[in-house]
C-alpha positions as CSV (number, residue, x, y, z in Angstrom):
1,M,93.5,96.8,87.6
2,S,90.9,94.4,86.3
3,E,87.2,94.6,87.4
4,Q,87.6,91.3,89.3
5,D,90.6,92.4,91.5
6,P,89.3,93.4,94.9
7,V,90.0,96.9,96.0
8,T,90.4,97.6,99.7
9,G,90.3,100.8,101.5
10,F,87.5,103.2,102.3
11,A,85.5,106.0,100.7
12,I,84.1,108.6,103.1
13,A,81.8,111.5,102.3
14,V,82.4,114.6,104.5
15,V,79.8,117.3,104.9
16,R,80.0,120.6,106.8
17,E,76.8,122.4,107.4
18,E,76.0,125.1,109.9
19,G,79.4,124.6,111.5
20,K,79.0,120.9,112.1
21,W,80.8,118.1,110.4
22,R,79.3,114.8,109.4
23,C,81.2,111.8,107.9
24,T,79.4,109.0,106.1
25,A,80.8,105.8,104.4
26,M,80.2,105.6,100.7
27,P,79.5,102.3,98.9
28,S,82.6,100.2,98.0
29,D,82.1,100.7,94.3
30,A,83.3,104.3,95.0
31,L,86.8,102.9,95.2
32,R,86.6,101.7,91.6
33,E,84.8,104.4,89.8
34,L,85.2,108.2,89.9
35,D,81.7,108.7,88.5
36,A,80.3,106.7,91.4
37,V,82.0,108.9,93.9
38,V,80.8,112.1,92.2
39,T,77.2,110.7,92.0
40,E,77.2,109.8,95.7
41,L,78.6,113.2,96.7
42,R,76.1,115.1,94.6
43,K,73.2,113.2,96.3
44,M,74.3,114.9,99.6
45,R,72.8,118.3,98.8
46,S,74.1,120.8,101.3
47,T,74.6,124.5,101.6
48,G,78.0,123.8,103.1
49,A,81.1,121.9,102.0
50,V,80.7,118.4,100.6
51,F,83.7,116.3,99.6
52,G,85.0,112.7,99.5
53,L,88.1,111.2,100.9
54,L,89.2,107.9,99.5
55,D,92.0,105.5,100.6
56,V,92.5,103.1,97.7
57,D,94.3,99.8,98.6
58,D,96.6,101.6,101.0
59,Q,98.4,102.9,97.9
60,F,97.2,106.4,97.4
61,F,94.4,108.8,98.4
62,L,92.0,110.9,96.4
63,V,90.0,114.0,97.4
64,V,86.9,114.7,95.3
65,R,84.9,117.9,95.7
66,P,82.0,118.6,93.4
67,G,80.8,122.1,93.0
68,P,78.6,124.3,90.8
69,G,81.6,124.8,88.4
70,G,82.6,121.2,88.1
71,V,84.5,118.7,90.2
72,Q,87.8,119.5,91.9
73,L,90.2,116.6,92.4
74,F,93.4,115.9,94.2
75,L,95.3,112.7,93.6
76,S,98.1,112.0,96.1
77,D,100.2,110.0,93.6
78,A,99.6,110.1,89.8
79,A,101.7,106.9,89.3
80,A,98.7,105.1,90.8
81,A,97.0,105.6,87.4
82,L,99.2,102.9,86.0
83,D,97.5,100.3,88.2
84,Y,94.1,101.7,89.2
85,D,91.2,102.8,87.0
86,I,89.9,105.4,89.5
87,A,93.3,107.1,89.5
88,A,93.5,107.0,85.7
89,D,90.0,108.5,85.5
90,A,91.1,111.3,87.9
91,L,94.1,112.1,85.7
92,D,92.0,112.0,82.6
93,Q,89.5,114.5,84.1
94,L,92.5,116.7,85.2
95,R,93.9,116.4,81.6
96,V,97.2,115.1,83.0
97,E,99.3,112.3,81.5
98,P,100.3,109.6,84.0
99,P,104.0,109.3,84.7
100,A,105.9,106.8,82.5
101,E,106.2,103.3,83.9
102,D,110.0,103.6,84.1
103,D,109.9,106.7,86.4
104,D,111.3,106.4,89.9
105,D,108.9,104.3,91.9
106,D,109.9,105.9,95.2
107,E,108.9,109.4,94.1
108,V,105.4,110.7,94.7
109,W,103.6,112.6,92.0
110,P,100.6,114.5,93.4
111,E,98.3,116.1,90.9
112,G,95.2,118.2,90.9
113,A,93.8,121.1,93.0
114,M,96.2,121.3,95.9
115,D,94.0,124.1,97.3
116,I,90.9,121.9,97.3
117,L,90.5,122.2,101.1
118,A,92.1,125.6,101.6
119,D,88.8,127.3,102.5
120,L,88.4,124.6,105.3
121,G,91.8,125.2,106.9
122,L,94.2,123.1,104.8
123,P,96.4,125.3,102.6
124,A,97.8,123.9,99.4
125,A,101.4,123.8,100.7
126,E,100.3,121.7,103.7
127,L,98.4,119.2,101.5
128,A,101.4,118.9,99.3
129,V,103.6,118.1,102.4
130,I,101.0,115.5,103.6
131,A,100.9,113.8,100.2
132,G,104.7,113.7,100.1
133,E,105.0,111.9,103.4
134,V,105.9,108.5,101.9
135,D,106.4,106.9,105.4
136,L,102.6,107.3,106.1
137,Y,99.8,105.1,104.8
138,P,96.9,106.9,103.0
139,D,94.6,106.5,106.0
140,E,97.2,108.2,108.2
141,Q,97.5,111.0,105.7
142,L,93.8,111.5,105.5
143,Q,93.6,111.5,109.3
144,I,96.0,114.5,109.2
145,V,93.8,116.1,106.6
146,A,90.8,115.6,108.9
147,Q,92.7,117.0,111.9
148,R,93.8,120.1,110.0
149,C,90.2,120.8,108.7
150,G,88.6,120.1,112.1
151,F,86.7,116.9,111.7
152,A,89.2,114.4,113.1
153,D,86.8,113.1,115.8
154,E,84.0,112.4,113.4
155,F,86.4,110.9,110.8
156,G,88.1,108.6,113.5
157,R,84.8,107.4,114.8
158,L,83.6,106.4,111.3
159,L,86.9,104.7,110.5
160,D,86.7,102.7,113.8
161,S,83.2,101.5,112.9
162,L,84.1,100.4,109.3
163,D,84.5,96.7,108.6
164,P,88.3,96.0,109.2
165,I,88.3,93.6,106.2
166,A,87.3,96.4,103.9
167,Q,90.0,98.7,105.2
């Protein structure tokens, strides 16, 4: 995807501190650059969990979780790396080759740390099932993630307040 092509969707930072959840919109450049996401999330210093949820062009979602040992990533569909720089960057960081262009377009290829949110109530197997739900849009998949982890209300309120054109 070229730098001039608009990317719709949303990037949300999620913080859990002292048992309370907070969701904050990240700048729109977070949908284009993985480094921008990681930089924004690292700014949100917290003793609790900090991670990002991205819906890119209603095509795929990305979970980004920086920590002391590096950045954990989960990409819902590795085939997105063929069309989106941020997905290609995620696969590069994961040291995973993207699927060949002639692979089955209907098949979903999740990659990364499936247990990225296991400590927050979402086991790896459930995240794999959510990513595999091809009948759902990424925002719907991320709403399920939010529900399973316990911040669905905060997530929903923020989504409702975002500019509908950006979504």
